[in-house]
C-alpha positions as CSV (number, residue, x, y, z in Angstrom):
1,M,-236.5,92.1,-11.9
2,K,-234.1,92.7,-9.0
3,E,-234.6,89.2,-7.6
4,K,-233.9,87.6,-11.1
5,F,-230.7,89.7,-11.3
6,L,-229.6,88.6,-7.9
7,I,-230.3,84.9,-8.7
8,L,-228.3,85.3,-11.9
9,I,-225.3,86.8,-10.0
10,A,-225.5,84.0,-7.4
11,G,-225.5,81.3,-10.1
12,L,-222.4,82.9,-11.8
13,L,-220.6,83.0,-8.5
14,I,-221.3,79.4,-7.8
15,I,-220.0,78.4,-11.3
16,L,-216.8,80.5,-10.9
17,S,-216.2,79.1,-7.4
18,T,-216.6,75.5,-8.7
19,T,-214.2,76.1,-11.6
20,A,-211.6,77.6,-9.4
21,S,-211.9,74.8,-6.8
22,S,-211.5,72.2,-9.6
23,C,-208.4,73.9,-10.9
24,R,-206.9,74.2,-7.4
25,Q,-207.6,70.5,-6.6
26,S,-206.0,69.4,-9.9
27,I,-202.9,71.5,-9.2
28,L,-202.6,70.1,-5.7
29,Y,-202.8,66.6,-7.1
30,E,-200.2,67.3,-9.8
31,N,-197.9,69.0,-7.2
32,E,-198.1,65.9,-5.0
33,N,-197.2,63.7,-8.0
34,A,-194.3,66.0,-9.0
35,N,-193.0,66.0,-5.4
36,A,-193.3,62.2,-5.2
37,A,-191.1,62.0,-8.3
38,S,-188.5,64.0,-6.4
39,V,-187.6,66.2,-9.3
40,N,-185.5,69.2,-8.5
41,T,-187.5,72.4,-8.7
42,T,-184.7,75.0,-8.7
43,S,-182.9,76.6,-11.6
44,N,-180.6,79.5,-12.4
45,N,-183.4,81.9,-11.7
46,G,-184.6,80.0,-8.6
47,T,-187.5,78.3,-10.3
48,Y,-188.6,76.4,-13.4
49,S,-191.5,78.8,-13.9
50,V,-192.2,79.3,-17.6
51,I,-193.2,82.9,-16.9
52,G,-190.5,85.6,-17.3
53,Q,-188.0,87.3,-19.5
54,P,-185.9,85.4,-22.1
55,T,-182.8,83.7,-20.8
56,I,-181.6,83.0,-24.4
57,N,-181.7,85.1,-27.5
58,A,-183.0,84.6,-31.1
59,N,-179.5,84.0,-32.5
60,F,-178.9,81.2,-30.0
61,I,-182.2,79.6,-31.0
62,D,-181.3,79.8,-34.7
63,Q,-177.8,78.4,-34.2
64,L,-179.3,75.3,-32.4
65,L,-181.9,74.8,-35.0
66,C,-179.2,75.0,-37.7
67,N,-176.7,72.8,-35.9
68,Y,-179.3,70.0,-35.5
69,G,-180.7,70.1,-39.0
70,S,-184.1,71.4,-38.1
71,P,-186.6,72.1,-40.9
72,A,-187.5,75.1,-38.7
73,R,-184.0,76.7,-39.0
74,G,-184.2,80.4,-39.6
75,T,-187.3,80.9,-37.4
76,G,-185.4,81.8,-34.2
77,D,-186.9,85.3,-34.2
78,D,-190.4,83.9,-34.4
79,L,-189.9,81.4,-31.6
80,Y,-188.2,84.1,-29.5
81,S,-190.9,86.7,-30.0
82,G,-193.5,84.6,-28.3
83,E,-192.1,86.0,-25.0
84,V,-193.1,89.5,-26.0
85,Q,-196.8,88.6,-26.4
86,Y,-197.2,85.8,-23.9
87,N,-194.4,86.5,-21.2
88,I,-193.1,83.0,-21.5
89,D,-189.3,82.4,-21.6
90,P,-188.6,80.9,-25.0
91,T,-186.0,78.6,-23.5
92,F,-189.0,76.5,-22.4
93,A,-190.5,76.4,-25.8
94,L,-187.2,75.4,-27.3
95,A,-186.8,72.6,-24.7
96,F,-190.3,71.3,-25.5
97,F,-189.4,71.4,-29.2
98,W,-186.3,69.3,-28.7
99,H,-188.0,66.8,-26.3
100,E,-191.0,66.3,-28.6
101,S,-189.4,66.0,-32.0
102,N,-185.6,66.9,-31.9
103,F,-186.5,70.3,-33.4
104,G,-189.0,68.9,-35.9
105,T,-186.7,66.2,-37.3
106,K,-188.5,63.2,-35.9
107,G,-192.1,61.9,-35.6
108,E,-195.3,63.7,-36.4
109,A,-193.8,67.2,-36.2
110,R,-191.9,66.6,-39.4
111,Y,-195.2,67.1,-41.2
112,S,-197.4,68.9,-38.7
113,K,-195.1,71.8,-37.9
114,S,-196.1,71.6,-34.3
115,L,-193.5,72.6,-31.7
116,G,-195.1,70.5,-29.0
117,N,-197.0,67.8,-30.9
118,L,-200.3,69.4,-30.0
119,R,-203.4,67.4,-30.1
120,C,-206.3,68.6,-32.2
121,I,-207.4,72.1,-31.0
122,D,-210.0,74.6,-32.1
123,E,-207.7,77.0,-34.0
124,E,-205.7,74.5,-36.0
125,L,-205.7,74.6,-39.8
126,S,-206.3,70.8,-40.0
127,C,-206.2,67.7,-37.8
128,T,-204.5,64.5,-38.8
129,D,-204.1,61.3,-36.8
130,G,-205.3,63.2,-33.7
131,Y,-202.7,65.9,-34.0
132,A,-203.0,69.6,-35.0
133,W,-201.2,70.4,-38.2
134,F,-200.1,73.9,-39.1
135,A,-199.3,75.8,-42.3
136,S,-196.0,77.1,-40.9
137,W,-193.7,76.6,-37.9
138,Q,-194.6,80.1,-36.9
139,D,-198.3,79.1,-36.6
140,G,-197.3,76.1,-34.6
141,Y,-195.2,78.3,-32.2
142,T,-198.1,80.7,-31.7
143,Q,-200.5,77.9,-30.8
144,W,-198.1,76.4,-28.3
145,Y,-197.6,79.8,-26.6
146,R,-201.4,80.3,-26.6
147,L,-202.0,76.9,-25.1
148,I,-199.4,77.3,-22.3
149,S,-200.6,80.9,-21.5
150,G,-204.2,79.9,-21.5
151,G,-206.7,78.5,-19.0
152,L,-205.3,75.0,-18.9
153,Y,-201.9,76.0,-17.7
154,I,-200.8,79.5,-16.7
155,G,-204.4,80.7,-16.4
156,C,-205.0,77.8,-13.9
157,G,-201.9,78.3,-11.9
158,R,-199.8,75.7,-13.7
159,T,-196.7,77.8,-14.3
160,T,-193.8,75.4,-13.6
161,I,-192.6,72.3,-15.4
162,N,-193.6,70.2,-12.4
163,T,-197.2,71.3,-12.7
164,I,-197.4,71.6,-16.5
165,I,-196.1,68.1,-17.5
166,P,-198.6,66.0,-15.6
167,R,-201.4,67.7,-17.6
168,Y,-199.4,68.2,-20.9
169,A,-198.0,64.6,-21.1
170,P,-199.7,62.5,-18.4
171,A,-198.7,59.1,-17.4
172,A,-202.2,57.9,-18.4
173,D,-201.2,58.6,-22.0
174,N,-198.1,56.3,-21.6
175,N,-195.7,59.2,-21.0
176,N,-192.9,59.0,-18.4
177,E,-193.6,62.3,-16.5
178,Y,-190.4,62.0,-14.5
179,A,-188.2,61.6,-17.5
180,Y,-190.0,64.4,-19.4
181,I,-189.6,66.8,-16.5
182,S,-185.9,65.8,-15.9
183,N,-185.1,66.2,-19.6
184,L,-186.6,69.7,-19.9
185,K,-184.8,70.9,-16.8
186,Q,-181.5,69.5,-18.0
187,L,-181.9,71.3,-21.4
188,I,-182.9,74.6,-19.7
189,D,-180.0,74.6,-17.3
190,W,-177.5,73.6,-20.1
191,W,-178.7,76.4,-22.4
192,R,-178.9,79.0,-19.6
193,A,-175.2,78.2,-18.9
194,G,-174.4,79.3,-22.4
195,N,-174.0,75.9,-24.1
196,N,-175.2,76.0,-27.6
197,S,-175.7,72.2,-28.0
198,I,-177.7,69.3,-26.6
199,P,-176.3,67.8,-23.3
């Protein structure tokens, strides 16, 4: 009985070690790609890490959504509140929202209510054309925060824009990683400087 237990523990340790190693190798590869793209990695808070306190408020979010005719206007509190549960600065969520769909006014997001044009995932209400569709913008926000805070990103050490984008929007899917990273950083710096508009 004791031998079986030890064998079981040894097997679990091997699995955990392999998973951690795979995650580290993937991050190292993505860091090299991000560095090769020569994208600036500093910001007002010294880093472009998504983890941290809000650098904008709910009213700021609502004003932007309203100014740009977003169908999600009035949901600033909901987008902002993701920080409380997931410890992710909502400035990043807002930047993804603009980059992916101009705050829900363009593309699939007009119908899917998905902040980040998420692909089909386990918890979505429905899946159409390979994208997760949600019953409300609030549901879409929650799923985006869960995705970024989960095992694919923050849980695996991908906490900065430079390490998130190569997985989130890889070049292999015909995305321009450099342009995506640069655009997010420009938006974040602009909003953190107090500008309530799109640069």
